[in-house]
PANU-798094 format. One record per atom (N, C-alpha, C): atom name; z, y, x; residue in one letter; residue number from 1. Coordinates in pm, whole numbers, plus 50000, padded with zeros to 5 digits. Each point is the difference from the previous one (the first is absolute). Layout:
N
{CA; {Z; Y; X}; A; NUM}
...
//
This chain:
154
{N; {60163; 15618; 10974}; M; 1}
{CA; {49878; 49968; 50070}; M; 1}
{C; {50032; 49896; 50108}; M; 1}
{N; {49920; 49896; 50010}; D; 2}
{CA; {50024; 49897; 50101}; D; 2}
{C; {49932; 50038; 50132}; D; 2}
{N; {50017; 49915; 50102}; A; 3}
{CA; {49948; 50028; 50134}; A; 3}
{C; {49848; 50018; 49998}; A; 3}
{N; {49929; 49916; 49927}; E; 4}
{CA; {49854; 50012; 49995}; E; 4}
{C; {49957; 50130; 49932}; E; 4}
{N; {50072; 50039; 49897}; G; 5}
{CA; {49970; 50126; 49931}; G; 5}
{C; {50021; 50120; 50092}; G; 5}
{N; {50104; 49993; 50084}; L; 6}
{CA; {50025; 50108; 50095}; L; 6}
{C; {49892; 50006; 50107}; L; 6}
{N; {49955; 49884; 50047}; K; 7}
{CA; {49890; 49998; 50098}; K; 7}
{C; {49874; 50061; 49940}; K; 7}
{N; {49973; 49969; 49874}; E; 8}
{CA; {49884; 50057; 49932}; E; 8}
{C; {50015; 50151; 49983}; E; 8}
{N; {50119; 50044; 49961}; L; 9}
{CA; {50025; 50143; 49983}; L; 9}
{C; {49973; 50075; 50129}; L; 9}
{N; {50046; 49947; 50114}; F; 10}
{CA; {49986; 50069; 50127}; F; 10}
{C; {49868; 49971; 50072}; F; 10}
{N; {49913; 49922; 49939}; E; 11}
{CA; {49871; 49965; 50061}; E; 11}
{C; {49919; 50122; 50046}; E; 11}
{N; {49994; 50108; 49922}; P; 12}
{CA; {49924; 50118; 50048}; P; 12}
{C; {50059; 50061; 50128}; P; 12}
{N; {50127; 49979; 50024}; F; 13}
{CA; {50067; 50051; 50118}; F; 13}
{C; {49971; 49913; 50121}; F; 13}
{N; {49995; 49870; 49980}; G; 14}
{CA; {49976; 49906; 50108}; G; 14}
{C; {50087; 49876; 49981}; G; 14}
{N; {49990; 49911; 50094}; A; 15}
{CA; {50076; 49875; 49993}; A; 15}
{C; {50150; 50028; 50013}; A; 15}
{N; {50077; 49941; 49912}; V; 16}
{CA; {50145; 50012; 50004}; V; 16}
{C; {50061; 49861; 49996}; V; 16}
{N; {50121; 49991; 50047}; T; 17}
{CA; {50078; 49877; 49989}; T; 17}
{C; {50110; 50027; 49898}; T; 17}
{N; {50022; 49905; 49912}; V; 18}
{CA; {50103; 50017; 49897}; V; 18}
{C; {50104; 49891; 50020}; V; 18}
{N; {50127; 50042; 50010}; K; 19}
{CA; {50110; 49905; 50021}; K; 19}
{C; {50106; 50022; 49894}; K; 19}
{N; {50060; 49889; 49953}; R; 20}
{CA; {50109; 50011; 49903}; R; 20}
{C; {50116; 50075; 50065}; R; 20}
{N; {50061; 50087; 49920}; M; 21}
{CA; {50108; 50081; 50054}; M; 21}
{C; {50087; 50051; 49887}; M; 21}
{N; {50129; 49973; 50003}; F; 22}
{CA; {50097; 50053; 49904}; F; 22}
{C; {49955; 49986; 49854}; F; 22}
{N; {49946; 49887; 49966}; G; 23}
{CA; {49956; 49978; 49862}; G; 23}
{C; {49867; 50067; 49968}; G; 23}
{N; {49940; 50063; 50097}; G; 24}
{CA; {49869; 50064; 49984}; G; 24}
{C; {49912; 49959; 50115}; G; 24}
{N; {49919; 50093; 50049}; H; 25}
{CA; {49909; 49971; 50110}; H; 25}
{C; {49994; 50118; 50097}; H; 25}
{N; {49997; 49970; 50128}; G; 26}
{CA; {49974; 50101; 50103}; G; 26}
{C; {49851; 49998; 50029}; G; 26}
{N; {49942; 50116; 50023}; I; 27}
{CA; {49856; 50010; 50027}; I; 27}
{C; {49985; 50056; 50141}; I; 27}
{N; {49930; 49925; 50086}; Y; 28}
{CA; {49992; 50030; 50142}; Y; 28}
{C; {49856; 50023; 50045}; Y; 28}
{N; {49984; 50092; 50094}; A; 29}
{CA; {49874; 50020; 50072}; A; 29}
{C; {50041; 50030; 50144}; A; 29}
{N; {49926; 49950; 50094}; D; 30}
{CA; {50033; 50020; 50142}; D; 30}
{C; {50144; 49958; 50030}; D; 30}
{N; {50046; 49895; 49935}; A; 31}
{CA; {50136; 49945; 50017}; A; 31}
{C; {50110; 50097; 49958}; A; 31}
{N; {49967; 50102; 49922}; L; 32}
{CA; {50098; 50098; 49952}; L; 32}
{C; {50008; 49994; 49849}; L; 32}
{N; {50122; 50001; 49947}; C; 33}
{CA; {50018; 50004; 49856}; C; 33}
{C; {49980; 50146; 49956}; C; 33}
{N; {49892; 50026; 49929}; F; 34}
{CA; {49969; 50136; 49958}; F; 34}
{C; {50012; 50018; 49849}; F; 34}
{N; {50026; 49891; 49930}; A; 35}
{CA; {50015; 50007; 49854}; A; 35}
{C; {50074; 49876; 49953}; A; 35}
{N; {50054; 50007; 49879}; F; 36}
{CA; {50059; 49881; 49941}; F; 36}
{C; {49989; 50009; 49848}; F; 36}
{N; {50017; 49886; 49938}; Q; 37}
{CA; {49993; 49991; 49854}; Q; 37}
{C; {50133; 49945; 49951}; Q; 37}
{N; {50058; 50069; 49902}; A; 38}
{CA; {50125; 49954; 49940}; A; 38}
{C; {50000; 50038; 49853}; A; 38}
{N; {50044; 49911; 49916}; D; 39}
{CA; {50009; 50025; 49856}; D; 39}
{C; {49870; 50053; 49941}; D; 39}
{N; {49888; 49945; 50048}; G; 40}
{CA; {49870; 50037; 49946}; G; 40}
{C; {49943; 50131; 50051}; G; 40}
{N; {50070; 50068; 50088}; E; 41}
{CA; {49953; 50127; 50057}; E; 41}
{C; {49968; 49984; 50147}; E; 41}
{N; {49901; 50075; 50048}; V; 42}
{CA; {49966; 50002; 50142}; V; 42}
{C; {50051; 50131; 50058}; V; 42}
{N; {50067; 49989; 50114}; Y; 43}
{CA; {50053; 50116; 50071}; Y; 43}
{C; {49939; 50004; 50139}; Y; 43}
{N; {49971; 50122; 50047}; V; 44}
{CA; {49934; 50020; 50128}; V; 44}
{C; {50094; 50074; 50094}; V; 44}
{N; {49999; 49962; 50128}; K; 45}
{CA; {50086; 50064; 50101}; K; 45}
{C; {49972; 50150; 50004}; K; 45}
{N; {50107; 50076; 50007}; C; 46}
{CA; {49991; 50146; 49998}; C; 46}
{C; {50103; 50054; 50099}; C; 46}
{N; {49970; 50112; 50063}; D; 47}
{CA; {50096; 50064; 50090}; D; 47}
{C; {49989; 50151; 49983}; D; 47}
{N; {50070; 50073; 50086}; E; 48}
{CA; {50000; 50146; 49988}; E; 48}
{C; {49860; 50059; 50007}; E; 48}
{N; {49912; 49938; 50078}; A; 49}
{CA; {49864; 50051; 50017}; A; 49}
{C; {49914; 49982; 49875}; A; 49}
{N; {50033; 49901; 49917}; S; 50}
{CA; {49915; 49973; 49883}; S; 50}
{C; {50070; 50020; 49865}; S; 50}
{N; {50129; 50024; 50001}; E; 51}
{CA; {50075; 50009; 49874}; E; 51}
{C; {49945; 50108; 49907}; E; 51}
{N; {49961; 50114; 50052}; A; 52}
{CA; {49950; 50109; 49915}; A; 52}
{C; {49876; 49956; 49922}; A; 52}
{N; {49914; 49921; 50062}; E; 53}
{CA; {49879; 49952; 49931}; E; 53}
{C; {50036; 49905; 49886}; E; 53}
{N; {50095; 49911; 50024}; F; 54}
{CA; {50042; 49908; 49895}; F; 54}
{C; {50065; 50078; 49885}; F; 54}
{N; {50085; 50094; 50036}; R; 55}
{CA; {50068; 50081; 49898}; R; 55}
{C; {49898; 50080; 49917}; R; 55}
{N; {49903; 50062; 50068}; A; 56}
{CA; {49898; 50080; 49932}; A; 56}
{C; {49915; 49916; 49904}; A; 56}
{N; {49985; 49872; 50033}; A; 57}
{CA; {49920; 49911; 49915}; A; 57}
{C; {50081; 49943; 49885}; A; 57}
{N; {50127; 50037; 49991}; G; 58}
{CA; {50084; 49953; 49890}; G; 58}
{C; {50067; 49866; 50025}; G; 58}
{N; {49998; 49955; 50124}; S; 59}
{CA; {50064; 49873; 50035}; S; 59}
{C; {50151; 50019; 50008}; S; 59}
{N; {50070; 49889; 50008}; S; 60}
{CA; {50146; 50005; 50012}; S; 60}
{C; {50046; 49891; 50097}; S; 60}
{N; {50115; 50021; 50064}; P; 61}
{CA; {50046; 49902; 50099}; P; 61}
{C; {50058; 49875; 49937}; P; 61}
{N; {50000; 49894; 50078}; F; 62}
{CA; {50068; 49877; 49959}; F; 62}
{C; {50150; 50025; 50018}; F; 62}
{N; {50077; 49973; 49896}; V; 63}
{CA; {50144; 50019; 50004}; V; 63}
{C; {50066; 49871; 49953}; V; 63}
{N; {50101; 49956; 50073}; Y; 64}
{CA; {50076; 49882; 49960}; Y; 64}
{C; {50148; 50037; 50001}; Y; 64}
{N; {50080; 49918; 49936}; M; 65}
{CA; {50144; 50025; 49994}; M; 65}
{C; {50072; 49915; 50105}; M; 65}
{N; {50087; 50065; 50076}; A; 66}
{CA; {50082; 49930; 50099}; A; 66}
{C; {50142; 50051; 49986}; A; 66}
{N; {50091; 49908; 49970}; K; 67}
{CA; {50141; 50035; 49980}; K; 67}
{C; {50016; 50111; 49897}; K; 67}
{N; {49920; 49990; 49895}; G; 68}
{CA; {50010; 50095; 49890}; G; 68}
{C; {49935; 50135; 50025}; G; 68}
{N; {49931; 50015; 50114}; K; 69}
{CA; {49936; 50128; 50032}; K; 69}
{C; {49849; 49981; 50015}; K; 69}
{N; {49922; 50097; 49951}; P; 70}
{CA; {49854; 49989; 50018}; P; 70}
{C; {49961; 50025; 50146}; P; 70}
{N; {49916; 49914; 50053}; M; 71}
{CA; {49952; 50010; 50138}; M; 71}
{C; {49849; 50018; 49997}; M; 71}
{N; {49952; 50108; 50058}; K; 72}
{CA; {49857; 50030; 50006}; K; 72}
{C; {49942; 49939; 50127}; K; 72}
{N; {49888; 49929; 49986}; M; 73}
{CA; {49932; 49942; 50115}; M; 73}
{C; {49877; 50083; 50034}; M; 73}
{N; {49945; 49977; 50117}; G; 74}
{CA; {49881; 50072; 50046}; G; 74}
{C; {49871; 49940; 49947}; G; 74}
{N; {50000; 49959; 49875}; Y; 75}
{CA; {49880; 49947; 49935}; Y; 75}
{C; {49987; 50070; 49866}; Y; 75}
{N; {49879; 50045; 49970}; W; 76}
{CA; {49974; 50070; 49875}; W; 76}
{C; {49897; 49923; 49917}; W; 76}
{N; {50012; 50016; 49869}; R; 77}
{CA; {49913; 49929; 49905}; R; 77}
{C; {49853; 50033; 50027}; R; 77}
{N; {49918; 49898; 50002}; L; 78}
{CA; {49855; 50018; 50015}; L; 78}
{C; {49949; 50076; 49877}; L; 78}
{N; {49924; 50106; 50022}; V; 79}
{CA; {49952; 50082; 49888}; V; 79}
{C; {49903; 49920; 49913}; V; 79}
{N; {50001; 50030; 49871}; E; 80}
{CA; {49920; 49925; 49902}; E; 80}
{C; {49852; 49996; 50034}; E; 80}
{N; {49945; 50112; 50048}; S; 81}
{CA; {49856; 50005; 50028}; S; 81}
{C; {49958; 49900; 50107}; S; 81}
{N; {50092; 49958; 50086}; A; 82}
{CA; {49968; 49906; 50107}; A; 82}
{C; {49969; 49860; 49948}; A; 82}
{N; {50046; 49969; 49879}; Y; 83}
{CA; {49974; 49868; 49943}; Y; 83}
{C; {49855; 49986; 49954}; Y; 83}
{N; {49935; 50112; 49969}; D; 84}
{CA; {49864; 49996; 49945}; D; 84}
{C; {49894; 50058; 50093}; D; 84}
{N; {50040; 50081; 50095}; E; 85}
{CA; {49903; 50068; 50087}; E; 85}
{C; {50019; 49955; 50145}; E; 85}
{N; {49903; 49926; 50054}; P; 86}
{CA; {50013; 49949; 50138}; P; 86}
{C; {50027; 50109; 50104}; P; 86}
{N; {49937; 50116; 49986}; A; 87}
{CA; {50022; 50108; 50097}; A; 87}
{C; {50146; 50047; 49995}; A; 87}
{N; {50058; 50005; 49882}; E; 88}
{CA; {50140; 50040; 49985}; E; 88}
{C; {50093; 49895; 50061}; E; 88}
{N; {49966; 49873; 49977}; L; 89}
{CA; {50082; 49892; 50057}; L; 89}
{C; {49996; 50010; 50153}; L; 89}
{N; {49882; 50021; 50056}; R; 90}
{CA; {49989; 50013; 50146}; R; 90}
{C; {50083; 50118; 50050}; R; 90}
{N; {49994; 50112; 49929}; R; 91}
{CA; {50074; 50118; 50041}; R; 91}
{C; {50151; 49973; 50005}; R; 91}
{N; {50055; 49946; 49891}; W; 92}
{CA; {50145; 49979; 49992}; W; 92}
{C; {50046; 49888; 50092}; W; 92}
{N; {49921; 49895; 50011}; A; 93}
{CA; {50035; 49890; 50091}; A; 93}
{C; {49996; 50049; 50145}; A; 93}
{N; {49903; 50085; 50033}; S; 94}
{CA; {49992; 50055; 50135}; S; 94}
{C; {50121; 50087; 50031}; S; 94}
{N; {50042; 50081; 49903}; L; 95}
{CA; {50121; 50081; 50019}; L; 95}
{C; {50121; 49909; 50027}; L; 95}
{N; {50008; 49891; 49926}; G; 96}
{CA; {50111; 49906; 50018}; G; 96}
{C; {49997; 49932; 50136}; G; 96}
{N; {49882; 49960; 50043}; L; 97}
{CA; {49989; 49933; 50130}; L; 97}
{C; {50031; 50099; 50113}; L; 97}
{N; {49955; 50123; 49988}; E; 98}
{CA; {50032; 50100; 50103}; E; 98}
{C; {50150; 50025; 50006}; E; 98}
{N; {50066; 50005; 49886}; A; 99}
{CA; {50146; 50018; 49998}; A; 99}
{C; {50069; 49880; 50065}; A; 99}
{N; {49950; 49881; 49975}; A; 100}
{CA; {50057; 49879; 50062}; A; 100}
{C; {49979; 50003; 50151}; A; 100}
{N; {49884; 50048; 50045}; R; 101}
{CA; {49975; 50010; 50144}; R; 101}
{C; {50095; 50101; 50065}; R; 101}
{N; {50019; 50114; 49934}; R; 102}
{CA; {50092; 50100; 50055}; R; 102}
{C; {50142; 49944; 50010}; R; 102}
{N; {50040; 49927; 49897}; A; 103}
{CA; {50134; 49940; 50000}; A; 103}
{C; {50013; 49897; 50112}; A; 103}
{N; {49896; 49920; 50022}; A; 104}
{CA; {50003; 49899; 50106}; A; 104}
{C; {50006; 50066; 50137}; A; 104}
{N; {49925; 50108; 50019}; R; 105}
{CA; {50004; 50071; 50129}; R; 105}
{C; {50139; 50059; 50024}; R; 105}
{N; {50057; 50061; 49899}; A; 106}
{CA; {50133; 50059; 50013}; A; 106}
{C; {50104; 49893; 50031}; A; 106}
{N; {49987; 49886; 49936}; K; 107}
{CA; {50094; 49890; 50024}; K; 107}
{C; {49985; 49948; 50143}; K; 107}
{N; {49878; 49991; 50050}; A; 108}
{CA; {49976; 49952; 50136}; A; 108}
{C; {50058; 50098; 50102}; A; 108}
{N; {49983; 50128; 49977}; V; 109}
{CA; {50055; 50101; 50091}; V; 109}
{C; {50152; 49993; 50000}; V; 109}
{N; {50059; 49987; 49884}; K; 110}
{CA; {50145; 49993; 49989}; K; 110}
{C; {50053; 49876; 50073}; K; 110}
{N; {49932; 49887; 49982}; A; 111}
{CA; {50041; 49876; 50068}; A; 111}
{C; {49985; 50013; 50151}; A; 111}
{N; {49894; 50065; 50043}; S; 112}
{CA; {49977; 50021; 50142}; S; 112}
{C; {50108; 50089; 50060}; S; 112}
{N; {50036; 50105; 49928}; D; 113}
{CA; {50106; 50090; 50046}; D; 113}
{C; {50133; 49926; 50010}; D; 113}
{N; {50028; 49915; 49901}; R; 114}
{CA; {50125; 49923; 50000}; R; 114}
{C; {50004; 49904; 50118}; R; 114}
{N; {49889; 49930; 50023}; S; 115}
{CA; {50000; 49901; 50108}; S; 115}
{C; {50003; 50069; 50137}; S; 115}
{N; {49942; 50117; 50012}; A; 116}
{CA; {50003; 50072; 50128}; A; 116}
{C; {50141; 50044; 50034}; A; 116}
{N; {50076; 50040; 49901}; S; 117}
{CA; {50136; 50045; 50027}; S; 117}
{C; {50097; 49884; 50019}; S; 117}
{N; {49961; 49881; 49959}; A; 118}
{CA; {50089; 49885; 50010}; A; 118}
{C; {49960; 49905; 50113}; A; 118}
{N; {49901; 50037; 50081}; K; 119}
{CA; {49954; 49910; 50106}; K; 119}
{C; {50106; 49987; 50108}; K; 119}
{N; {50015; 49877; 50053}; P; 120}
{CA; {50094; 49982; 50111}; P; 120}
{C; {49940; 50062; 50126}; P; 120}
{N; {50085; 50015; 50103}; K; 121}
{CA; {49952; 50054; 50126}; K; 121}
{C; {49890; 49912; 50055}; K; 121}
{N; {49905; 50063; 50067}; S; 122}
{CA; {49893; 49923; 50062}; S; 122}
{C; {50055; 49925; 50120}; S; 122}
{N; {49925; 49903; 50048}; V; 123}
{CA; {50043; 49921; 50114}; V; 123}
{C; {50022; 50089; 50121}; V; 123}
{N; {49909; 50095; 50025}; S; 124}
{CA; {50015; 50087; 50116}; S; 124}
{C; {50122; 50090; 49984}; S; 124}
{N; {50031; 50046; 49881}; A; 125}
{CA; {50118; 50082; 49978}; A; 125}
{C; {50126; 49918; 50027}; A; 125}
{N; {49998; 49872; 49960}; K; 126}
{CA; {50115; 49913; 50028}; K; 126}
{C; {50017; 49980; 50150}; K; 126}
{N; {49888; 49981; 50072}; R; 127}
{CA; {50006; 49983; 50145}; R; 127}
{C; {50057; 50124; 50066}; R; 127}
{N; {49951; 50117; 49957}; N; 128}
{CA; {50048; 50125; 50059}; N; 128}
{C; {50148; 50020; 49976}; N; 128}
{N; {50046; 49972; 49878}; S; 129}
{CA; {50143; 50019; 49972}; S; 129}
{C; {50082; 49896; 50074}; S; 129}
{N; {49948; 49880; 50019}; A; 130}
{CA; {50072; 49895; 50073}; A; 130}
{C; {50012; 50037; 50147}; A; 130}
{N; {49896; 50060; 50057}; S; 131}
{CA; {50004; 50031; 50142}; S; 131}
{C; {50092; 50117; 50030}; S; 131}
{N; {50040; 50077; 49900}; T; 132}
{CA; {50091; 50112; 50024}; T; 132}
{C; {50144; 49963; 49970}; T; 132}
{N; {50025; 49878; 49953}; S; 133}
{CA; {50138; 49960; 49973}; S; 133}
{C; {50070; 49969; 50132}; S; 133}
{N; {50132; 50020; 50008}; P; 134}
{CA; {50073; 49973; 50125}; P; 134}
{C; {49983; 49857; 50047}; P; 134}
{N; {49999; 49906; 49907}; K; 135}
{CA; {49984; 49860; 50035}; K; 135}
{C; {49864; 49978; 50065}; K; 135}
{N; {49897; 50061; 49941}; A; 136}
{CA; {49865; 49984; 50053}; A; 136}
{C; {49988; 50065; 50136}; A; 136}
{N; {50065; 50114; 50020}; K; 137}
{CA; {49992; 50069; 50129}; K; 137}
{C; {50060; 49914; 50110}; K; 137}
{N; {50115; 49939; 49974}; S; 138}
{CA; {50063; 49919; 50103}; S; 138}
{C; {49919; 49874; 50027}; S; 138}
{N; {49938; 49946; 49898}; A; 139}
{CA; {49918; 49880; 50018}; A; 139}
{C; {49874; 50032; 50078}; A; 139}
{N; {49945; 50119; 49980}; S; 140}
{CA; {49875; 50034; 50068}; S; 140}
{C; {50025; 50052; 50141}; S; 140}
{N; {50123; 50030; 50035}; A; 141}
{CA; {50030; 50056; 50131}; A; 141}
{C; {50006; 49893; 50110}; A; 141}
{N; {50003; 49876; 49962}; G; 142}
{CA; {50000; 49893; 50100}; G; 142}
{C; {50141; 49949; 50029}; G; 142}
{N; {50011; 49898; 50085}; P; 143}
{CA; {50128; 49937; 50027}; P; 143}
{C; {50100; 50092; 50068}; P; 143}
{N; {49951; 50096; 50079}; E; 144}
{CA; {50092; 50090; 50069}; E; 144}
{C; {50082; 50080; 49901}; E; 144}
{N; {49939; 50041; 49891}; A; 145}
{CA; {50069; 50082; 49901}; A; 145}
{C; {50107; 49919; 49928}; A; 145}
{N; {49984; 49868; 49996}; K; 146}
{CA; {50096; 49916; 49930}; K; 146}
{C; {50124; 49976; 50085}; K; 146}
{N; {49988; 50013; 50125}; A; 147}
{CA; {50115; 49971; 50088}; A; 147}
{C; {50106; 50106; 49982}; A; 147}
{N; {50123; 49954; 49993}; S; 148}
{CA; {50110; 50095; 49988}; S; 148}
{C; {50027; 50061; 50136}; S; 148}
{N; {50064; 50115; 50006}; P; 149}
{CA; {50025; 50065; 50130}; P; 149}
{C; {50085; 49913; 50092}; P; 149}
{N; {50082; 49909; 49946}; K; 150}
{CA; {50086; 49915; 50083}; K; 150}
{C; {49926; 49879; 50056}; K; 150}
{N; {49892; 49959; 49935}; S; 151}
{CA; {49931; 49881; 50047}; S; 151}
{C; {49906; 50034; 50115}; S; 151}
{N; {49982; 49902; 50086}; K; 152}
{CA; {49914; 50020; 50116}; K; 152}
{C; {49864; 49944; 49970}; K; 152}
{N; {49895; 50067; 50044}; P; 153}
{CA; {49865; 49943; 49982}; P; 153}
{C; {49986; 49873; 50081}; P; 153}
{N; {49919; 49908; 49950}; R; 154}
{CA; {49982; 49872; 50067}; R; 154}
{C; {49898; 50009; 50104}; R; 154}
//
């Protein structure tokens, strides 16, 4: 199926963007890839929250070979009824988009946690630590503190 055919297929769901990807097409809504097409099959994003529904409908996951081992991805085959029934297409596409949203939220939280733990000291923290260093204490004490006990004040 080409890009225009995919746009037509997903028309009952709403406007989608189709981009070439890995010899197939990625299907996007709200700037999230929620489905893709490869080797003539359409796969929809799936996660723990929706996998049971896909499994119950007789769908199967997208599997590819990597280094001689099968690798299962979080995308499951679009059920046959979705090709002919607009309500079914909306249902499965909505499940895929919700899974993509959950994945994006989880990724954002993880990135936020990573950046929070890797942040450098704030400017005020640097000032506070600088003012407690011996060098900073002697500099802030004034010229009298710099004079050695043998030297006479001027």
